[in-house]
Every structure is written in structure tokens, then in C-alpha cells.
KENU-750445 format. One line per field, with one value per residue: residue number from 0; x negated, y, z of N, C-alpha, C in turn. Coordinates in Angstrom, 3 decimals. Each point is the difference from the previous one (the first is absolute). Layout:
// KENU-750445
nr <- c(NUM/...)
nX <- c(X/...)
nY <- c(Y/...)
nZ <- c(Z/...)
caX <- c(X/...)
caY <- c(Y/...)
caZ <- c(Z/...)
cX <- c(X/...)
cY <- c(Y/...)
cZ <- c(Z/...)
***
This chain:
// KENU-750445
nr <- c(0/1/2/3/4/5/6/7/8/9/10/11/12/13/14/15/16/17/18/19/20/21/22/23/24/25/26/27/28/29/30/31/32/33/34/35/36/37/38/39/40/41/42/43/44/45/46/47/48/49/50/51/52/53/54/55/56/57/58/59/60/61/62/63/64/65/66/67/68/69/70/71/72/73/74/75/76/77/78/79/80/81/82/83/84/85/86/87/88/89/90/91/92/93/94/95/96/97/98/99/100/101/102/103/104/105/106/107/108/109/110/111/112/113/114/115/116/117/118/119/120/121/122/123/124/125/126/127/128/129/130/131/132/133/134/135/136/137/138/139/140/141/142/143/144/145/146/147/148/149/150/151/152/153/154/155/156/157/158/159/160/161/162/163/164/165/166/167/168/169/170/171/172/173/174/175/176/177/178/179/180/181/182/183/184/185/186/187/188/189/190/191/192/193/194/195/196/197/198/199/200/201/202/203/204/205/206/207/208/209/210)
nX <- c(4.665/0.922/0.035/1.194/0.169/0.065/-1.005/0.217/-0.572/0.843/-0.253/-0.429/-0.997/-0.343/-0.065/-0.961/-1.245/0.297/-0.672/0.001/-0.118/-0.534/0.254/0.249/-1.255/0.947/0.786/0.277/-1.025/1.092/0.334/1.166/0.665/-1.060/-0.017/1.317/-0.185/-1.082/0.838/0.807/-1.139/0.774/-0.299/-0.633/0.151/-1.293/-0.137/1.065/-0.500/-1.247/0.499/0.715/-1.065/-0.553/1.179/-0.724/0.468/1.334/0.031/1.244/-0.221/-1.129/0.617/1.088/-0.853/-0.636/1.163/0.429/-1.155/0.383/1.133/-0.957/-0.670/-0.315/1.041/-0.242/-0.185/1.084/0.624/-0.600/0.297/1.254/0.079/-0.667/0.839/-1.163/-0.188/0.441/-1.029/-0.705/0.608/-0.140/-1.210/-0.045/0.511/-0.845/-0.624/0.711/0.164/0.347/-1.066/-0.340/0.190/0.053/-0.332/0.473/-0.334/-0.929/0.182/1.150/0.355/-0.616/0.529/1.111/-0.673/-0.299/1.216/0.417/-0.990/0.309/1.168/0.187/0.652/0.823/0.087/0.787/-0.358/1.186/-0.326/0.131/0.595/-0.586/0.673/-0.619/0.357/-1.030/0.975/0.427/0.468/1.267/-0.566/-0.782/-0.325/-0.880/0.805/-1.303/0.333/0.778/-1.235/-0.375/1.234/-0.509/-1.037/1.222/0.034/-0.841/-1.190/0.028/-0.873/-0.294/-0.583/-0.443/-0.076/1.323/0.318/0.380/-1.124/-0.048/1.139/-0.349/-1.164/0.644/0.904/-1.075/0.035/-0.692/-0.419/-0.479/-0.861/0.092/-1.238/0.370/0.988/1.022/-0.276/0.503/1.231/-0.002/0.988/-0.712/-1.030/0.907/0.424/-1.274/0.082/-0.509/-1.257/0.006/-1.291/0.398/-0.123/-1.222/-0.070/0.578/-0.726/-1.014/0.420/0.267/-1.146/-0.135/0.793)
nY <- c(11.547/-0.617/-0.652/0.089/-1.093/0.982/0.223/1.260/-0.593/-0.809/1.245/-0.392/0.886/-1.003/-0.162/0.650/-0.427/-1.119/0.298/-1.311/0.005/-1.184/-0.254/-1.118/0.354/0.858/0.646/-0.955/0.107/0.052/-1.237/0.648/-1.050/-0.458/1.271/-0.059/-1.183/0.522/0.989/-1.049/-0.255/0.176/-1.282/-0.357/1.293/0.153/-1.199/0.216/1.201/-0.433/-1.014/0.942/0.819/-1.155/0.174/-0.300/1.154/-0.238/1.172/-0.242/-1.286/0.192/0.967/-0.781/-0.968/0.769/0.416/-1.225/-0.316/1.050/-0.608/-0.325/0.167/0.882/0.746/0.553/-1.246/-0.470/1.118/-0.128/-1.289/0.150/1.011/-0.885/-0.783/-0.582/0.944/-0.358/0.767/-0.606/-1.161/0.206/0.353/-1.058/-0.739/0.582/-0.123/-1.130/0.527/0.923/-0.716/0.047/-1.309/-0.208/-1.239/-0.137/-1.252/0.824/0.039/0.610/-0.505/-0.924/0.190/0.441/-0.275/-1.088/-0.249/0.339/-0.710/-0.854/0.280/-1.344/-0.451/-0.813/-1.063/-0.409/-0.976/-0.425/0.782/-0.656/0.672/-1.047/-0.870/-0.657/1.186/0.359/0.095/-0.903/1.064/-0.345/-0.936/0.175/-1.243/0.909/-0.154/0.042/-1.087/0.070/0.459/-0.888/-0.552/0.405/-0.510/-0.400/1.302/-0.629/0.292/-1.276/0.360/-1.245/0.322/-1.252/-0.656/-0.166/-1.213/0.735/0.370/-1.314/-0.044/0.998/-0.626/-1.178/0.546/0.539/1.207/0.295/-1.234/0.374/-0.977/0.314/-0.139/1.064/-0.449/-0.528/-1.296/0.402/-0.424/-1.283/0.002/0.845/-0.795/-0.962/0.762/0.306/1.241/0.375/-0.271/0.747/0.289/1.211/0.949/0.180/-1.315/-0.158/0.987/-0.543/-1.218/0.345/0.624/-1.174/-0.265)
nZ <- c(3.918/0.716/-1.150/-0.488/-0.703/-0.894/0.845/0.405/1.053/-0.641/-0.399/-1.203/-0.071/-0.840/-1.296/0.678/0.093/0.596/1.097/0.093/1.356/0.061/1.261/0.700/0.108/-0.352/0.836/0.893/0.796/0.755/0.359/0.015/-0.381/-0.646/-0.425/-0.212/-0.603/-0.585/-0.142/-0.189/-0.656/-1.092/0.156/-1.118/0.274/0.108/0.522/0.760/0.224/0.149/0.670/0.577/0.046/0.342/0.576/1.065/0.454/-0.014/-0.681/-0.391/-0.081/-0.663/-0.692/-0.057/-0.259/-0.857/-0.469/0.067/-0.531/-0.740/0.316/0.881/-1.143/0.951/-0.436/1.181/0.480/-0.616/0.313/1.174/-0.046/-0.497/0.784/0.760/-0.641/-0.313/-0.917/-1.189/0.377/-0.930/0.262/1.305/-0.416/-0.802/0.949/0.854/-1.171/0.224/1.189/-0.865/-0.454/1.281/0.117/1.310/-0.336/1.229/0.234/0.415/1.317/-0.183/1.194/-0.669/-1.225/0.584/1.148/-0.689/-0.436/1.193/0.464/-1.001/0.540/0.178/-1.032/0.704/-0.796/0.974/0.792/0.391/1.022/1.128/0.986/0.527/0.713/-0.980/-0.503/-0.749/-0.896/-0.858/-0.571/0.093/-0.797/1.031/-0.406/-0.342/-1.047/-0.167/-0.707/1.097/0.176/-0.909/0.187/1.142/-0.677/-0.372/0.295/0.839/-0.492/0.412/0.907/0.261/1.136/0.079/1.172/0.254/0.429/1.053/-0.634/-0.167/0.669/0.830/0.160/-0.054/0.816/0.539/-0.581/1.091/0.150/1.187/-0.096/1.287/-0.381/0.717/0.773/-0.689/-0.038/-1.170/0.356/-0.400/0.877/0.705/-0.058/-0.006/1.017/0.293/-0.448/1.151/0.273/1.107/0.025/-0.370/0.957/-0.408/-0.166/1.165/0.548/-0.650/0.365/1.276/-0.110/-0.600/1.016)
caX <- c(1.465/0.622/1.055/0.728/0.441/1.215/-0.061/-0.574/-1.485/-0.490/0.252/-1.183/0.254/0.366/-0.087/-1.384/-0.387/0.161/-1.057/0.426/-1.171/0.006/-0.684/-1.067/-1.045/-0.062/-0.322/-0.801/-1.072/0.311/1.404/0.505/0.514/-1.110/-0.514/0.915/-0.161/-1.259/0.233/0.611/-0.729/0.759/-0.760/0.684/0.703/-0.801/0.070/1.360/0.148/-0.792/0.582/1.212/-0.427/-0.415/1.185/0.165/1.261/0.893/-0.118/1.131/-0.131/-1.226/0.143/0.853/-0.833/-0.979/0.709/0.378/-1.217/-0.430/1.199/-0.147/-1.045/0.704/-0.102/-1.024/-1.267/-0.013/-0.236/-1.387/-0.816/0.175/-0.517/-1.458/-0.479/-0.803/0.636/-0.832/0.054/0.061/1.359/0.900/-0.219/0.736/1.430/0.328/0.159/1.166/0.971/1.382/0.187/-0.493/0.753/-0.512/0.992/-0.561/0.904/-0.121/1.174/0.099/-0.443/-1.447/-0.820/0.397/-1.052/-1.061/0.556/0.115/-1.356/-0.498/1.007/0.462/1.303/-0.196/1.053/-0.463/0.989/0.774/-0.038/1.086/-0.368/0.754/-0.243/-1.346/-1.001/0.195/0.337/0.338/1.433/0.563/-0.330/-0.923/-1.314/-0.014/-0.416/-0.633/0.464/1.281/-0.283/-0.238/1.148/0.102/-0.799/0.203/-0.265/-1.407/-1.042/-0.407/-1.227/-0.029/-1.291/0.113/-1.065/0.463/0.952/1.310/-0.019/0.050/1.248/0.047/-1.092/0.452/1.128/-0.379/-0.502/-1.416/-0.300/-1.439/-0.496/-1.063/-0.935/-1.000/-0.251/0.302/0.111/1.436/0.437/0.254/1.341/-0.132/-0.914/0.768/1.045/-0.569/-0.521/-1.424/-0.509/-1.102/-0.855/-0.501/0.885/-0.278/0.636/1.447/0.343/-0.166/1.102/1.229/-0.062/0.238/1.384)
caY <- c(-0.038/-1.238/0.225/-1.167/0.091/0.764/1.269/1.106/-0.052/-1.059/0.484/0.597/1.376/0.022/-1.341/-0.401/-1.212/-0.165/-0.871/-0.711/-0.620/-0.776/0.726/-0.712/-0.605/0.754/1.375/-0.093/-0.958/-1.022/-0.397/0.605/-0.942/-0.512/1.041/0.098/-1.209/0.161/0.983/-0.707/-1.239/-1.126/-0.718/-0.690/0.900/0.294/-1.168/-0.104/1.071/-0.381/-1.119/0.526/0.761/-0.962/-0.719/-1.307/0.098/0.975/1.262/0.244/-0.804/0.395/1.330/-0.112/-0.565/0.959/1.066/-0.556/-0.043/1.361/0.779/0.745/1.045/1.313/0.739/1.039/-0.691/-0.287/1.251/0.360/-0.939/0.117/1.289/-0.016/-1.081/0.518/-0.035/0.147/1.459/0.475/-0.252/0.899/1.331/0.007/0.045/1.284/0.985/-0.371/-0.538/0.025/-1.139/-1.219/-0.584/-1.212/-1.062/-0.944/-0.858/0.281/0.636/1.442/0.634/-0.197/0.680/1.386/0.967/0.059/0.741/1.412/0.531/0.260/0.734/-0.871/-0.685/-1.431/-1.008/-0.928/-0.832/0.797/-0.526/0.254/-0.216/-1.092/-0.123/-0.539/0.898/0.339/-1.111/0.329/0.169/-0.993/0.330/1.142/-0.244/0.602/-0.694/1.157/0.165/0.736/1.431/0.430/0.634/1.411/0.778/-0.601/1.008/0.368/-0.985/-0.350/-0.729/-0.537/-0.564/-0.780/-0.997/-1.213/-0.844/0.648/1.074/-0.561/0.303/1.353/0.198/-0.571/0.764/1.369/0.162/-0.321/-0.554/-0.026/-0.754/0.785/-0.925/0.830/-0.527/-1.436/-0.739/-0.131/-1.378/-0.367/0.463/1.400/0.043/-0.325/1.020/1.315/0.352/0.094/-0.098/0.932/-0.384/1.185/1.175/0.789/-0.622/0.170/1.387/0.260/-0.599/0.744/1.331/-0.156/-0.437)
caZ <- c(-0.001/-0.439/-0.967/-0.463/-1.392/-0.160/0.743/-0.732/0.094/-0.888/-1.335/-0.606/-0.396/-1.411/-0.553/-0.112/0.704/1.439/0.528/1.196/0.631/1.245/1.074/0.699/-0.818/-1.269/0.424/1.229/-0.068/0.976/0.091/1.209/1.015/0.828/0.894/1.129/0.817/0.723/1.072/1.115/0.203/-0.591/-1.005/-1.083/-0.913/-1.206/-0.853/-0.541/-0.986/-1.180/-0.700/-0.607/-1.163/-1.036/-0.457/0.660/0.706/-0.563/0.737/0.877/1.201/0.701/0.560/1.183/1.059/0.459/0.712/1.314/0.816/0.333/0.359/1.253/-0.085/0.052/-1.240/0.074/-0.251/-1.441/-0.727/0.170/-0.771/-1.436/-0.419/-0.026/-0.826/-1.128/-1.303/-1.187/-0.059/-1.392/-0.483/0.699/-0.568/-1.285/0.310/0.599/-1.057/-0.837/0.953/-0.513/-0.863/0.691/1.106/0.601/0.018/0.921/0.773/1.433/0.616/-0.030/1.246/0.171/-1.012/-0.173/0.441/-1.024/-1.131/0.383/0.071/-1.355/-0.752/-1.065/0.128/-0.069/0.155/1.039/0.665/0.968/1.367/0.918/1.398/0.621/1.453/0.219/-0.603/-1.411/-0.862/-1.376/-0.258/-0.930/-1.373/0.062/-0.598/-1.341/-1.224/-0.649/-1.360/-0.047/-0.081/-1.402/-0.662/0.394/-0.930/-1.328/-1.044/0.052/-0.126/1.376/0.254/1.366/0.423/1.215/0.191/0.650/-0.730/-0.022/-1.000/-1.347/-0.698/-0.414/-0.933/-1.283/-0.493/-0.341/-1.360/0.049/1.316/0.306/1.150/0.638/0.658/0.662/1.320/0.003/-1.245/-0.214/-0.225/-1.378/-0.367/-0.387/-1.136/-1.222/-0.197/-0.229/-1.336/0.180/1.374/0.248/1.121/0.674/-0.023/-1.185/-1.154/0.168/-0.322/-1.451/-0.728/0.299/-0.634/-1.420/-0.229)
cX <- c(0.499/1.128/0.680/0.384/1.326/0.014/-0.648/-1.519/-0.601/0.345/-1.252/0.334/0.442/-0.110/-1.422/-0.291/0.199/-1.005/0.431/-1.184/0.424/-0.789/-1.206/-0.978/-0.094/-0.336/-0.848/-1.097/0.148/1.492/0.527/0.408/-1.132/-0.591/0.902/-0.152/-1.272/0.202/0.558/-0.659/0.694/-0.800/0.875/0.651/-0.772/0.034/1.368/0.227/-0.768/0.652/1.315/-0.330/-0.402/1.154/0.185/1.259/0.869/0.004/1.107/-0.142/-1.214/0.155/0.876/-0.742/-0.925/0.666/0.388/-1.199/-0.373/1.131/-0.170/-1.053/0.720/-0.253/-1.048/-1.382/-0.164/-0.367/-1.472/-0.899/0.102/-0.508/-1.522/-0.561/-0.814/0.697/-1.032/0.072/0.075/1.405/0.978/-0.144/0.739/1.496/0.415/0.187/1.217/1.145/1.432/0.283/-0.346/0.909/-0.730/1.133/-0.578/1.081/-0.041/1.180/-0.063/-0.578/-1.492/-0.819/0.366/-1.044/-1.139/0.492/0.069/-1.390/-0.469/1.003/0.569/1.350/-0.218/1.283/-0.537/1.068/0.638/0.032/1.277/-0.519/0.903/-0.290/-1.380/-1.075/0.341/0.293/0.281/1.500/0.528/-0.232/-1.091/-1.388/0.007/-0.446/-0.539/0.523/1.294/-0.216/-0.023/1.214/0.213/-0.663/0.107/-0.248/-1.465/-0.878/-0.532/-1.307/-0.017/-1.369/0.184/-1.009/0.464/1.001/1.371/0.081/0.237/1.268/0.068/-1.116/0.395/1.099/-0.306/-0.497/-1.511/-0.319/-1.476/-0.217/-1.194/-0.857/-1.142/-0.372/0.131/-0.150/1.481/0.364/0.321/1.360/-0.042/-0.882/0.754/1.049/-0.545/-0.454/-1.514/-0.337/-1.178/-0.730/-0.583/1.020/-0.209/0.693/1.501/0.415/-0.126/1.164/1.285/0.023/0.310/1.443/0.926)
cY <- c(-1.355/0.342/-1.319/0.188/0.704/1.325/1.061/-0.010/-1.060/0.306/0.650/1.417/0.148/-1.429/-0.476/-1.220/0.076/-1.024/-0.580/-0.780/-0.830/0.780/-0.761/-0.618/0.627/1.449/-0.003/-1.056/-1.112/-0.366/0.492/-1.014/-0.673/1.040/0.145/-1.208/0.077/0.892/-0.710/-1.336/-1.229/-0.657/-0.563/0.883/0.181/-1.202/-0.154/1.045/-0.343/-1.113/0.412/0.764/-0.897/-0.843/-1.353/-0.023/1.015/1.245/0.169/-0.761/0.418/1.332/-0.006/-0.588/1.045/1.171/-0.495/-0.025/1.378/0.854/0.858/1.094/1.370/0.792/1.120/-0.593/-0.308/1.272/0.402/-0.864/0.259/1.370/-0.018/-1.102/0.577/-0.239/-0.039/1.452/0.541/-0.152/0.959/1.436/0.134/0.152/1.348/1.110/-0.203/-0.499/-0.075/-1.186/-1.332/-0.415/-1.230/-1.025/-1.127/-0.829/0.287/0.806/1.519/0.667/-0.172/0.844/1.487/0.986/0.128/0.791/1.491/0.649/0.417/0.758/-0.767/-0.582/-1.472/-0.787/-1.079/-1.017/0.809/-0.685/0.252/-0.300/-1.079/-0.021/-0.522/0.826/0.278/-1.280/0.518/0.102/-1.081/0.426/1.033/-0.244/0.485/-0.982/1.128/0.229/0.789/1.486/0.466/0.598/1.465/0.904/-0.494/0.983/0.382/-1.199/-0.293/-0.769/-0.430/-0.626/-0.701/-1.101/-1.339/-0.777/0.650/1.201/-0.536/0.397/1.422/0.352/-0.501/0.852/1.421/0.057/-0.325/-0.444/-0.208/-0.858/0.699/-0.922/0.782/-0.605/-1.509/-0.598/-0.276/-1.422/-0.231/0.521/1.441/0.154/-0.239/1.055/1.300/0.202/0.166/-0.148/0.962/-0.419/1.208/1.111/0.806/-0.574/0.190/1.438/0.325/-0.567/0.779/1.344/-0.078/-0.354/1.184)
cZ <- c(-0.521/-0.965/-0.376/-1.463/-0.075/0.757/-0.859/0.021/-0.887/-1.439/-0.530/-0.495/-1.470/-0.544/-0.207/0.834/1.510/0.460/1.336/0.552/1.214/1.043/0.519/-0.985/-1.406/0.288/1.252/-0.167/1.053/-0.104/1.339/1.042/0.805/0.950/1.224/0.904/0.823/1.244/1.252/0.269/-0.499/-1.106/-1.088/-1.039/-1.299/-0.934/-0.640/-1.091/-1.274/-0.793/-0.669/-1.257/-1.165/-0.513/0.642/0.822/-0.737/0.840/1.008/1.326/0.821/0.672/1.217/1.202/0.578/0.737/1.405/0.940/0.503/0.564/1.231/-0.045/-0.008/-1.273/0.060/-0.204/-1.484/-0.761/0.088/-0.863/-1.507/-0.514/-0.189/-0.920/-1.160/-1.332/-1.122/-0.416/-1.419/-0.550/0.662/-0.492/-1.332/0.238/0.560/-0.998/-0.823/0.871/-0.549/-0.910/0.678/1.129/0.498/0.049/0.885/0.693/1.473/0.534/-0.052/1.238/0.226/-0.977/-0.182/0.484/-1.035/-1.197/0.299/0.064/-1.389/-0.879/-1.155/0.291/-0.171/0.126/0.936/0.350/1.135/1.383/0.763/1.399/0.594/1.487/0.291/-0.698/-1.474/-0.782/-1.415/-0.181/-0.922/-1.448/-0.146/-0.566/-1.433/-1.048/-0.885/-1.432/-0.127/-0.072/-1.460/-0.684/0.356/-1.000/-1.408/-1.153/-0.116/-0.355/1.395/0.012/1.450/0.274/1.314/0.071/0.566/-0.833/-0.038/-0.898/-1.425/-0.745/-0.531/-0.974/-1.393/-0.592/-0.416/-1.454/-0.086/1.426/0.218/1.217/0.595/0.851/0.613/1.338/0.029/-1.384/-0.232/-0.329/-1.490/-0.473/-0.459/-1.250/-1.289/-0.302/-0.468/-1.449/0.078/1.484/0.154/1.281/0.739/-0.089/-1.261/-1.232/0.059/-0.335/-1.470/-0.801/0.216/-0.743/-1.507/-0.318/-0.191)
***
């Protein structure tokens, strides 16, 4: 389910902890946009995504470029790909037992990630899409600044786990920020923002369980 700040679906059940997770490379074992690009034989997406994660490109500009590159991929094709993307199963098992306290926070587009969220029964904050004459695009002001999610949970202890440069702001702003180095080597920007760095699903689940 796609949720927005201020909606009824973005309210914690009580004043207990709230767990926030990046999607690509944190919950999934693959980056979604390169998978979509591979489907249509589009080169260069994986390198651009990797360099964006490392902070070499600003997320907003890079994401707009990548969306434009993928604007013609049919949504039914996207849905099939994202539903089948491999996940970090131990972490997803931990989340599945605590769904009422967990939200996904991703810069990816709502129309692309909603099939994945629905498959797992999770709620997610996303960037906002719009249909244009040339295909899927980004709505005005629609690129999600992840840190803007935190005020929604001002009455709760917040923990955020992510692996890219665009996670640095929300990781630093959360009560406890975790750099996730399960799939990717995290960038220096995120390393300096995080309270800790984990290298395995087991370590991440143990830390989250103690919060």
C-alpha cells in the first residue's frame, strides 16, 4: 500500500518504536531500476544507479534521468519483475512479524513499487508518478525527500535502515540510523550519518529486536 505523510495509514499503533526501511538493496537483493532496464535491453542503468548510490550524482537529477529512460516500460511488465525480485528473506521474516510497526521509505515510483508492497502486505512512502504523453513521469514535486517522513512519527522512537547516499538524511535524523552493507558497500556520506553499520541480515535483525 502506498501511503503519504498525514494519512491514516502512516500512524503507528502506539508510542512504541517505528521501523523504516529503504527498499532497493536493503530489503531486496537487486536494484529494481537496473532490472527494468535489462528487460528492455537498455544499457548504462546499473552504472548510473551504482554511482548515484555512492553519492557521485544527486538523487533528484539522477532519478529523473532514470525514470525518463524507463518511461515506456509497460506497468504489467514492471509488476511481474518487481514481484519476483529476490529479497533478504531473514529480514523480511522479521518485518512480517511486525508489519504494524514497519514502513518502507523509497525514492522509487509509486506505480513501480506498489505491486511489491502489496505482495508483502507492507506500507510504503514513495516518489509520486504521473502519466504523460510520452509515458510514465514524475509528478511535480514528486521526488520523495526521505527525511520528510520522520515528522510523521514524532511521538515514536524511529529506526531507519538504508544503504545509499540518499538515505543519509533520514538515517541521520532518525533516533537510530543503520547503514546496511549486506548487498552494497555503503558510501562515506551514509557511513558518517549512521549510528552503526551491519554486514548481515542476522546482525540487522538482532539490532532491530533490541530497540
